[in-house]
DOKOL-203241 format. One record per residue (C-alpha): x, y negated, z; residue number from 0; residue in one letter. Coordinates in steps of 0.1 Angstrom, whole numbers, plus 2048, in hexadecimal, padded with zeros to 3 digits. Layout:
REM residues N
{x = X y = Y z = Z dolum = NUM pami = A}
...
//
This chain:
REM residues 210
{x = 190 y = 8D7 z = 13D dolum = 0 pami = M}
{x = 184 y = 8B2 z = 13E dolum = 1 pami = L}
{x = 18C y = 8B0 z = 163 dolum = 2 pami = L}
{x = 1AF y = 8BF z = 15C dolum = 3 pami = L}
{x = 1B6 y = 8A5 z = 142 dolum = 4 pami = F}
{x = 1AC y = 889 z = 159 dolum = 5 pami = L}
{x = 1C1 y = 897 z = 175 dolum = 6 pami = I}
{x = 1E0 y = 899 z = 15F dolum = 7 pami = V}
{x = 1D9 y = 875 z = 153 dolum = 8 pami = Y}
{x = 1D9 y = 869 z = 177 dolum = 9 pami = A}
{x = 1FA y = 87D z = 17D dolum = 10 pami = V}
{x = 20A y = 86A z = 160 dolum = 11 pami = T}
{x = 201 y = 849 z = 171 dolum = 12 pami = L}
{x = 212 y = 855 z = 191 dolum = 13 pami = L}
{x = 231 y = 861 z = 17E dolum = 14 pami = Y}
{x = 234 y = 83E z = 16E dolum = 15 pami = V}
{x = 238 y = 830 z = 191 dolum = 16 pami = A}
{x = 256 y = 845 z = 19A dolum = 17 pami = I}
{x = 269 y = 848 z = 179 dolum = 18 pami = T}
{x = 284 y = 82F z = 171 dolum = 19 pami = E}
{x = 28C y = 839 z = 14D dolum = 20 pami = R}
{x = 27C y = 827 z = 131 dolum = 21 pami = F}
{x = 27C y = 847 z = 11C dolum = 22 pami = R}
{x = 265 y = 857 z = 136 dolum = 23 pami = H}
{x = 24E y = 839 z = 133 dolum = 24 pami = Y}
{x = 24B y = 83E z = 10D dolum = 25 pami = A}
{x = 245 y = 864 z = 111 dolum = 26 pami = W}
{x = 22A y = 85D z = 12B dolum = 27 pami = L}
{x = 218 y = 844 z = 116 dolum = 28 pami = V}
{x = 218 y = 85C z = 0F9 dolum = 29 pami = G}
{x = 20B y = 878 z = 110 dolum = 30 pami = L}
{x = 1EF y = 862 z = 11B dolum = 31 pami = Q}
{x = 1E5 y = 85D z = 0F7 dolum = 32 pami = G}
{x = 1E2 y = 882 z = 0F2 dolum = 33 pami = W}
{x = 1CE y = 886 z = 112 dolum = 34 pami = L}
{x = 1B7 y = 86B z = 108 dolum = 35 pami = L}
{x = 1B2 y = 87C z = 0E7 dolum = 36 pami = L}
{x = 1A6 y = 89C z = 0F8 dolum = 37 pami = G}
{x = 190 y = 889 z = 111 dolum = 38 pami = I}
{x = 180 y = 874 z = 0F6 dolum = 39 pami = A}
{x = 179 y = 892 z = 0DF dolum = 40 pami = L}
{x = 169 y = 8A5 z = 0FC dolum = 41 pami = M}
{x = 154 y = 887 z = 105 dolum = 42 pami = Q}
{x = 148 y = 882 z = 0E1 dolum = 43 pami = L}
{x = 139 y = 8A5 z = 0DF dolum = 44 pami = G}
{x = 12F y = 8B9 z = 0BF dolum = 45 pami = P}
{x = 112 y = 8A2 z = 0B6 dolum = 46 pami = G}
{x = 128 y = 884 z = 0AE dolum = 47 pami = E}
{x = 12F y = 87A z = 08A dolum = 48 pami = G}
{x = 150 y = 87E z = 078 dolum = 49 pami = W}
{x = 155 y = 859 z = 078 dolum = 50 pami = G}
{x = 156 y = 856 z = 09E dolum = 51 pami = A}
{x = 16E y = 874 z = 0A0 dolum = 52 pami = K}
{x = 185 y = 866 z = 085 dolum = 53 pami = I}
{x = 186 y = 845 z = 098 dolum = 54 pami = F}
{x = 18E y = 856 z = 0B9 dolum = 55 pami = V}
{x = 1AA y = 86B z = 0A9 dolum = 56 pami = V}
{x = 1B9 y = 84C z = 098 dolum = 57 pami = A}
{x = 1B7 y = 837 z = 0B7 dolum = 58 pami = E}
{x = 1C5 y = 850 z = 0D0 dolum = 59 pami = T}
{x = 1DB y = 869 z = 0BD dolum = 60 pami = L}
{x = 1E9 y = 852 z = 0A1 dolum = 61 pami = L}
{x = 1EC y = 832 z = 0B4 dolum = 62 pami = C}
{x = 1F0 y = 83A z = 0D9 dolum = 63 pami = K}
{x = 1FF y = 85D z = 0D5 dolum = 64 pami = G}
{x = 217 y = 858 z = 0B8 dolum = 65 pami = L}
{x = 21B y = 834 z = 0AD dolum = 66 pami = L}
{x = 21F y = 822 z = 0CF dolum = 67 pami = V}
{x = 238 y = 83C z = 0DD dolum = 68 pami = P}
{x = 24C y = 839 z = 0BC dolum = 69 pami = Y}
{x = 24E y = 813 z = 0C0 dolum = 70 pami = L}
{x = 258 y = 816 z = 0E4 dolum = 71 pami = L}
{x = 274 y = 82E z = 0DC dolum = 72 pami = F}
{x = 27F y = 816 z = 0C1 dolum = 73 pami = R}
{x = 280 y = 7F9 z = 0D9 dolum = 74 pami = I}
{x = 295 y = 80E z = 0F1 dolum = 75 pami = I}
{x = 2AE y = 817 z = 0D6 dolum = 76 pami = R}
{x = 2B1 y = 7F3 z = 0CA dolum = 77 pami = N}
{x = 2B5 y = 7E3 z = 0EC dolum = 78 pami = T}
{x = 2CA y = 7FF z = 0FB dolum = 79 pami = K}
{x = 2BA y = 7FA z = 11D dolum = 80 pami = I}
{x = 2AE y = 81B z = 12C dolum = 81 pami = N}
{x = 2A6 y = 814 z = 150 dolum = 82 pami = R}
{x = 292 y = 7FC z = 166 dolum = 83 pami = V}
{x = 2A4 y = 7DF z = 177 dolum = 84 pami = S}
{x = 2B6 y = 7E7 z = 198 dolum = 85 pami = R}
{x = 2A3 y = 7CB z = 1A8 dolum = 86 pami = R}
{x = 282 y = 7DC z = 1A2 dolum = 87 pami = S}
{x = 26E y = 7ED z = 1BD dolum = 88 pami = M}
{x = 27C y = 80F z = 1C7 dolum = 89 pami = S}
{x = 26B y = 82F z = 1BB dolum = 90 pami = A}
{x = 260 y = 838 z = 1DE dolum = 91 pami = F}
{x = 24E y = 817 z = 1E4 dolum = 92 pami = V}
{x = 23F y = 819 z = 1C1 dolum = 93 pami = S}
{x = 230 y = 83B z = 1C7 dolum = 94 pami = I}
{x = 222 y = 82F z = 1E8 dolum = 95 pami = L}
{x = 212 y = 811 z = 1D7 dolum = 96 pami = V}
{x = 204 y = 827 z = 1BB dolum = 97 pami = S}
{x = 1F5 y = 840 z = 1D4 dolum = 98 pami = V}
{x = 1E5 y = 823 z = 1E6 dolum = 99 pami = A}
{x = 1D7 y = 816 z = 1C5 dolum = 100 pami = V}
{x = 1C9 y = 839 z = 1BD dolum = 101 pami = L}
{x = 1B8 y = 83A z = 1DF dolum = 102 pami = V}
{x = 1A9 y = 818 z = 1DA dolum = 103 pami = V}
{x = 19D y = 821 z = 1B7 dolum = 104 pami = S}
{x = 18C y = 841 z = 1C2 dolum = 105 pami = L}
{x = 17D y = 82E z = 1E0 dolum = 106 pami = S}
{x = 16E y = 813 z = 1C9 dolum = 107 pami = L}
{x = 15C y = 82E z = 1B4 dolum = 108 pami = T}
{x = 145 y = 834 z = 1D2 dolum = 109 pami = R}
{x = 138 y = 811 z = 1CD dolum = 110 pami = W}
{x = 12E y = 817 z = 1A9 dolum = 111 pami = V}
{x = 10A y = 822 z = 1A9 dolum = 112 pami = D}
{x = 100 y = 823 z = 184 dolum = 113 pami = D}
{x = 0F3 y = 842 z = 172 dolum = 114 pami = S}
{x = 100 y = 834 z = 151 dolum = 115 pami = Q}
{x = 124 y = 833 z = 15C dolum = 116 pami = I}
{x = 13A y = 852 z = 163 dolum = 117 pami = N}
{x = 148 y = 849 z = 185 dolum = 118 pami = T}
{x = 165 y = 862 z = 182 dolum = 119 pami = F}
{x = 170 y = 852 z = 161 dolum = 120 pami = F}
{x = 16C y = 831 z = 172 dolum = 121 pami = F}
{x = 183 y = 83A z = 18F dolum = 122 pami = G}
{x = 19F y = 848 z = 179 dolum = 123 pami = V}
{x = 19D y = 82B z = 161 dolum = 124 pami = S}
{x = 19E y = 812 z = 17E dolum = 125 pami = L}
{x = 1BD y = 824 z = 18B dolum = 126 pami = F}
{x = 1CD y = 820 z = 168 dolum = 127 pami = G}
{x = 1C5 y = 7FB z = 168 dolum = 128 pami = L}
{x = 1D4 y = 7F5 z = 18A dolum = 129 pami = L}
{x = 1F2 y = 80B z = 183 dolum = 130 pami = A}
{x = 1FA y = 7F6 z = 164 dolum = 131 pami = G}
{x = 1F7 y = 7D7 z = 179 dolum = 132 pami = L}
{x = 20E y = 7E5 z = 194 dolum = 133 pami = V}
{x = 228 y = 7EF z = 179 dolum = 134 pami = L}
{x = 227 y = 7CB z = 16B dolum = 135 pami = I}
{x = 22B y = 7BA z = 18D dolum = 136 pami = T}
{x = 245 y = 7D2 z = 19C dolum = 137 pami = T}
{x = 25D y = 7D6 z = 17F dolum = 138 pami = R}
{x = 276 y = 7BC z = 174 dolum = 139 pami = Q}
{x = 27C y = 7C4 z = 14F dolum = 140 pami = R}
{x = 265 y = 7BA z = 133 dolum = 141 pami = I}
{x = 263 y = 7DD z = 125 dolum = 142 pami = F}
{x = 252 y = 7E9 z = 145 dolum = 143 pami = S}
{x = 239 y = 7CD z = 142 dolum = 144 pami = H}
{x = 232 y = 7D8 z = 11E dolum = 145 pami = L}
{x = 22C y = 7FC z = 12A dolum = 146 pami = V}
{x = 215 y = 7EF z = 145 dolum = 147 pami = G}
{x = 201 y = 7DD z = 12B dolum = 148 pami = F}
{x = 1FE y = 7FD z = 117 dolum = 149 pami = L}
{x = 1F3 y = 810 z = 136 dolum = 150 pami = I}
{x = 1D8 y = 7F6 z = 13C dolum = 151 pami = I}
{x = 1CD y = 7FB z = 118 dolum = 152 pami = E}
{x = 1C9 y = 820 z = 11D dolum = 153 pami = N}
{x = 1B5 y = 81A z = 13D dolum = 154 pami = A}
{x = 19E y = 803 z = 129 dolum = 155 pami = V}
{x = 198 y = 81F z = 110 dolum = 156 pami = F}
{x = 191 y = 838 z = 12C dolum = 157 pami = L}
{x = 179 y = 820 z = 13C dolum = 158 pami = F}
{x = 167 y = 81C z = 11A dolum = 159 pami = S}
{x = 160 y = 841 z = 11B dolum = 160 pami = L}
{x = 14C y = 83C z = 13B dolum = 161 pami = A}
{x = 135 y = 821 z = 12B dolum = 162 pami = V}
{x = 13A y = 828 z = 105 dolum = 163 pami = G}
{x = 119 y = 839 z = 101 dolum = 164 pami = T}
{x = 107 y = 819 z = 108 dolum = 165 pami = E}
{x = 118 y = 802 z = 0EF dolum = 166 pami = F}
{x = 12F y = 817 z = 0D9 dolum = 167 pami = P}
{x = 134 y = 7FC z = 0BE dolum = 168 pami = M}
{x = 13F y = 7E2 z = 0D7 dolum = 169 pami = L}
{x = 157 y = 7FA z = 0E8 dolum = 170 pami = V}
{x = 166 y = 806 z = 0C6 dolum = 171 pami = N}
{x = 16C y = 7E2 z = 0BB dolum = 172 pami = V}
{x = 17C y = 7D9 z = 0DC dolum = 173 pami = G}
{x = 193 y = 7F7 z = 0DB dolum = 174 pami = I}
{x = 19D y = 7EF z = 0B7 dolum = 175 pami = L}
{x = 1A6 y = 7CC z = 0C0 dolum = 176 pami = L}
{x = 1B9 y = 7DA z = 0DE dolum = 177 pami = D}
{x = 1CE y = 7F0 z = 0C7 dolum = 178 pami = I}
{x = 1D6 y = 7D3 z = 0B0 dolum = 179 pami = L}
{x = 1E1 y = 7BD z = 0CC dolum = 180 pami = M}
{x = 1F7 y = 7D9 z = 0DA dolum = 181 pami = G}
{x = 208 y = 7E0 z = 0B9 dolum = 182 pami = V}
{x = 20D y = 7BB z = 0B2 dolum = 183 pami = L}
{x = 21C y = 7B6 z = 0D5 dolum = 184 pami = M}
{x = 234 y = 7D3 z = 0D0 dolum = 185 pami = L}
{x = 23F y = 7C6 z = 0AE dolum = 186 pami = G}
{x = 245 y = 7A3 z = 0BC dolum = 187 pami = L}
{x = 258 y = 7B2 z = 0D9 dolum = 188 pami = F}
{x = 26E y = 7C7 z = 0C2 dolum = 189 pami = L}
{x = 276 y = 7AD z = 0A7 dolum = 190 pami = S}
{x = 279 y = 78D z = 0BC dolum = 191 pami = K}
{x = 27D y = 790 z = 0E2 dolum = 192 pami = I}
{x = 295 y = 7AE z = 0E2 dolum = 193 pami = G}
{x = 2AE y = 79C z = 0CB dolum = 194 pami = D}
{x = 2B0 y = 77D z = 0E2 dolum = 195 pami = R}
{x = 2AE y = 78D z = 105 dolum = 196 pami = L}
{x = 2C6 y = 7AA z = 107 dolum = 197 pami = P}
{x = 2BF y = 7B1 z = 12C dolum = 198 pami = N}
{x = 299 y = 7AF z = 127 dolum = 199 pami = L}
{x = 292 y = 7A2 z = 14B dolum = 200 pami = D}
{x = 274 y = 78D z = 14F dolum = 201 pami = H}
{x = 288 y = 771 z = 160 dolum = 202 pami = E}
{x = 29A y = 76C z = 13E dolum = 203 pami = K}
{x = 279 y = 75F z = 12F dolum = 204 pami = L}
{x = 27E y = 73E z = 141 dolum = 205 pami = S}
{x = 29D y = 737 z = 12B dolum = 206 pami = S}
{x = 289 y = 738 z = 10B dolum = 207 pami = I}
{x = 285 y = 716 z = 0FB dolum = 208 pami = K}
{x = 26F y = 70A z = 0DF dolum = 209 pami = D}
//
């Protein structure tokens, strides 16, 4: 079951590369939150305390699975922009780049020789990190950049599952700060940037003055 969840998570990253509708972005980010919930609970095991389980549910289900998609859909409704820019990379080229990134990520896992790190988790989380960077660099509109940032956040969480048994408090604090930054960024985007930049292309940022 754990392997299935990780495979579906990787498929969502590939689908992000080919879809051009922002609503699909929001649904995929929410789906990743639910997948991370299942993966984290399976990794915790029955011996973990209720405090750790409550933290994981709050971090994945409430924040990543429900709150973040809600804010994304609200941004889409307020800005009335539903698709990526026509000047962005085509879906065919994007999927080729994503497949190449997946191959590179899986290849790099062969260089990780540490018994304390789950190499399979490392490979998938590295793919998520690179997929988020690809989305940020190949899409024109700021909303796509925001989604890329959230995908990188999910990849960081998945990576923490590979090393979390070694320093759980450090990982938990890092994840909590990660959530706060993501929510604050979404709030700033919704209340400030969206009102001033109706097209939401990153080139428009150069016109902002103090």
